[in-house]
N, C-alpha and C positions, 0 to 999 in steps of 0.2 A: 249375418245377412244385413242388408241395408235397403231402406225404402227411399227411393229417389223420385223426384219429379221427372216427367218424361223429357223435359228440355235439358236435363242434366245427364241423360243416358248417353253412352258412347258405344260404338261398335266394339264387340269383343266381350262385353259384359254378359254374364250368364244368368238366366231367369231362375230364381229360387222358388217362386210361387206362381202357379199358372195364371196367365193374363186372360181375362174373360170379358167380353163386351157386356153391355147392360142387357142384351138379349140372350145371354148365355152362350155366345159363340166363343170358342177357344181360339185366341189369337196366337198364343205361344205356350207350349207345355214346359213343365219343369225341366231344366237342363238345356233349354234352347239358348244358343249364342246369338245375341243381338247383332243385326247389321243395319246399315243406314236405311234400307228399304223397309225393314220391319219397324224401325223407330218412326218412320214417316206414317206408317199405318196406325200406330198407336195414337199419334196426334190426330189423324183423321177421325178415329173412333172416340176421340175425346177422353182417352184414358189419362188420368192425371198423375198417378203414381205407380211405380213398379218395384217389386221386391227382387233384388238381385243378390248374388253371392258376394261375400266379402272378399277382399284380396285382389281386386282388379288392379292390374299394373298399368297405370296410365303413363306409358312411356312417351317422352316427347317425340320419339322417332315415328310414332304411329301417325298416319295421315289424319289431319283434322277434318271434321265435318264443317259444312258451310256455316252453320250457326255458331261454331266456335271461333271463327275468324271475323265474324261481323261485329261491329261495335255494339255494346249493350244498348237496348232501347231506353230512351229517356222517358221517365214517367212524367209527362207534362199534361196539364189539364187540356182536354180536347175541346176545341172550339167548334160549336155547331155551325154547319154551313149557313151563311146568311140567306134568308129567304126573302124573295121579292114580295111585295104586297099581294100580287096576283097569285103567287104560290100559296101564301097563307090563306087567301080566300078560297082557293081550290081545296085545300086540306080541310077547311071548315065546312065546306058545302058538298062538293061532289063525292069525295071519298067517304066522309063521315055519314053522308046520307045513305050511300050504298051499304056501308058496314052495319047500319042500324036496322036494315030490313031482314025479314025472315029468309029470303032467298040466299042472302049472303051467309047467314048463320048455317043453313043447310049445306051450302057450298064449302064453308070452312071445315065442317065436320068431315065431309067426304074427302076434302083435300088432305086433312090430317091422316085419315085412314090410308090414302095413297102414299103419303110420306112414309108411314110405317112399313107398308108393303115394299116400297122401293128400297128402303134401308135394308130389309131382309134380303132382297134380291142382290144388292151390292155385296152383302156379307157372303152369300152363297157363291157368287162369281169369284170373289177375291180369295176365299178360302177353299173353294171347290169341294164342299162337303154336303151337297144336297141337290135336289132337283129344282129346276127353275120352271115356273108355270107362266109361259108367255100368255096363255089364255087369261089367266088371272090379271096380269098387268094390263091387258087390253080392256077387260071388263071394268077394271077400276077407272081407267082413263075415260072410258065411254060414260061412266056414271057422272063424271064432272061435266060432260057435254050434254047430258040428257036434258031435253026440252029447252035448250038455250041456243040462240043464234051465236055465230062465231064472235060477233062484236060484243054481245052480252058477256060471253066468257072472258074476253079481253078485259072488260071493265072489272069483272070479279077478280081476275088475276092482279089487276092494278091495285085493288084493295088489299090483297094478300101480301103485297110487297112490304107493307108497313108492319107486318106481323112476323114474317119469316123470310129470310134471304139466304138460306143455307144452300149447299151444293144440291141437296135433294129437292128443295123448293125450285131452284133454278132448272133442274132437270125436268121436273114436272111441267113447269111453264114452257120450256122449249118444246117438249113433246106435244103439248096442247096447241101451241102456236103453229108448230109444224103440221099438225093434223088439220088445223083450219086452212092453212095454205094448200095442203093436199086436196082438201075438199074443193077449194076454189079452182084448183087445177084439174078437177074431175078425175082424180085417181080412183082406181078400183078399191073396193073394200079391203081386199087382201093387201094391196099396196099401202093403204092408209094404216092398217094394223102394223105392218112391218115398219113403216115410217115412224109410227108412234113409239114402238119399242126402241128404234134407233135413237129417237130424241131422248127417251128416258135414260139411255145408257151412254150417251155421247161423251159425257165427262167423267166416266168411271175411272179413267186413268189418274184423276186428281187424288185418288185414294193413296197414291204412292208419292205424292208431293208433300213435303213438310208443311204443316198448317201455318207456321209462322211466315212462310214465303207466300202461300196462297192468300193469306189475310193481311199482308203487309200494306199499310196505308201510304207509305212514302214511295218514292221512285225506286223501281227495281234496278239492281246492278245488271250488267250484261250476263254475269254468271247466273244470277237468280232468274232472269228472263229465259235463258236457255233451259233452266230446270223446269220452269212453268211450261214451256213449249213442248217438253218431252211427254206431257200427259197424253197427247194425241196418240203417239206410238205405243205408250204403255197401255192405254185403254184398248187399242186395237188388239194387242197381244193377249190381254185378259179375256176379251170377247172371243177370240179365236180358240183359246184354250178351253173356254166354257162351251164351245160348240155352236156359237151363233153363226149365221150365214154371212157371206161376203158383203152383202149390202149393209148389214149392221156394223160389220168390222170397218168397212170403208167410211161409213158415216163418222165413226169415232176418229179414224185416222185423218180424214180430210176436211173436217168442219171448219178448220181455220185456213184452208186454202182459198185463194181468191182468183177470179177469172183473169185478172191482169198479171198473174204470176207473182204477186206481192205477198202471198200467204206462206204458211208453213204447215208441215215440216219439209215439204219437197219442192215448193215453189211451182206447183202445177198450174196449168192454164185451162180456162174454159172447158172444152170437151173432155179434158183429162180428169175432171172432177166428177164424182158420182152424183146422180140426181138427188139422192137422199142427203148427201153432204151439202149440196148447193142449197137445198131448202132449209136444212137445219142451221146453216151458216147465217141465214137471214133472221131466223127465229132467235138464235143465240145473241146476235147483236141487238135486236130489238128489245129483248128482255133485259139485257145488260144496260142499255141506255135509258130504259124506263124504270130502272131500279135506283134507289138512293145509294150514294157513295159517301165516304167520309169527307170527300173534297167537293161534293156538289149535291144538289137536290135532284130528284128524278126529273127527266125530261117528259113533256107531254107529247102526245102522238104527232102533232104538227112539227114540233122541234126535231123529232126523230126522222120524220119524212124529209125535212129540210137537210138533215145530215146525210141521209141516203142520196138525196138529189145531188148534193155537192160532190160526193165521191162514189156512192154505191152503184150507180148505173154502169160503171165500168168494172167494178170489182165483183159484181154478182151476176148470176145468170139473168139475162135481160128479161126473158119471159116471166120468170119467177118473181123478180123484184118489182116489175111493173104491175103484175097482178096483185101482189101484196100491197103496194102503196096505194093503188087505185081503190082497192076494197076498204082499206083503213080510212082514207080521206073521205070517200063517199058515205061511209057510215056516220060521219059527223055532220052531214048536211042538216041544216036547221038547228044545230047545237049552239048553245051559248058559250062564248069564249071571252077570255081576257086578252087585251092587246098590250104590247110593250109600252105604249104611251099612257096606260092607265084606264083607257076606255074599255067598255064591255059591249058586246053586241052578238048578233046571230049570223051564222054562216048561211048565206043565201045562194051562193054559187061556187062550185068547185072548179077551179081553173085547171083544165086537163093537161095543159102544157107546163104548169108549175103547181103541182098538187099541194105543196106546203103553203101556198099563198092564194087562198080563196078570196071572194068578195064578202065583206062583213058589213051588215047593217047595224050601225052603232045606235046608242040610246036616243040620239036626237034625229033619227031616221036618215042620217047621212050614210051614203054607200062608200065604203073604204075598199078600194081594189088593191090588195096587198102585192099584186104582181107589178103594180106601178109605183106604189108607195113603199119602196124597198127598205126604208129606214124604220118601218113598223113591222112587227111580227106577232104571231100568236104565242102567248106564254103559258096559257093553261086553258083547260076545258072546264066550264062551270056547271 
């Protein structure tokens, strides 16, 4: 027998010792022949080593996997993204202040419990060996919303981003943001619950994408991007097999579609995209843009609003995106912000025709109309 790192496994190798997740879920029994799909799942579940039978004949004629033809990663010291003074100030005040209070401590505990429950649900759907409690998923999500306004919940999620940015965390964030949008759109309770489940499971197809591709920090090749894009269809198929209804299946399949036809996997337009997918698309992008990446620091709410204004109004459902942006912008009325020219001040007026560019009263009582002074912008919320 031979114990190999997952990245060294190849299709055709035979499992000699059962592969089990940390939760006791059997991924592969003794005698299972590995294929590329199963190897991708091992990476997703953070399995580090696998015991396989000796004597695997690695013939050159066998088709190579994507990781075999990619150049090896160079171990170079990673440079932290440079932070502007305003972003440093934000991290030392806004985020740290919230993280130090008891409300955040309670939220973090509940959030962690949701993560564990969602991981179990992913396991059950992928391996198809248990019952899924949609009621439990809804109850857990509602516990995070309990006694909080939607914007308070957004602030708490912002704090969580510095602690966990996994697929599970992103799925919870998207579900909660989608639920907030649904509330603003006055969806029924039944619709809100279904939308929440759709948000939790929208990215489950990523379980079948190799982690080295999902987590790649450099630019993706065309082949790698095509593989990433396949998660939408893979997720939809998993959810159909598990018995979820068409609304939830379509949310997974279509959450990367765009109203102008520029999305994937099918290039659908406007009314061809399901309502849940349209809502989740907005939540998905908002969460991604407000999360830290290896190549940039997280964007603040007004930077995200600006990005949506530049291209989002034609790419997303008009009613949904306008409702979302107006609610987010109005929530920060009277908030202290940092401007790109180094001055700080208070938002005193939200410009309804340009939500990302309100009027800010700076420290010397001067009024700065960002809709007119276009060379200045909001860089952080203090």
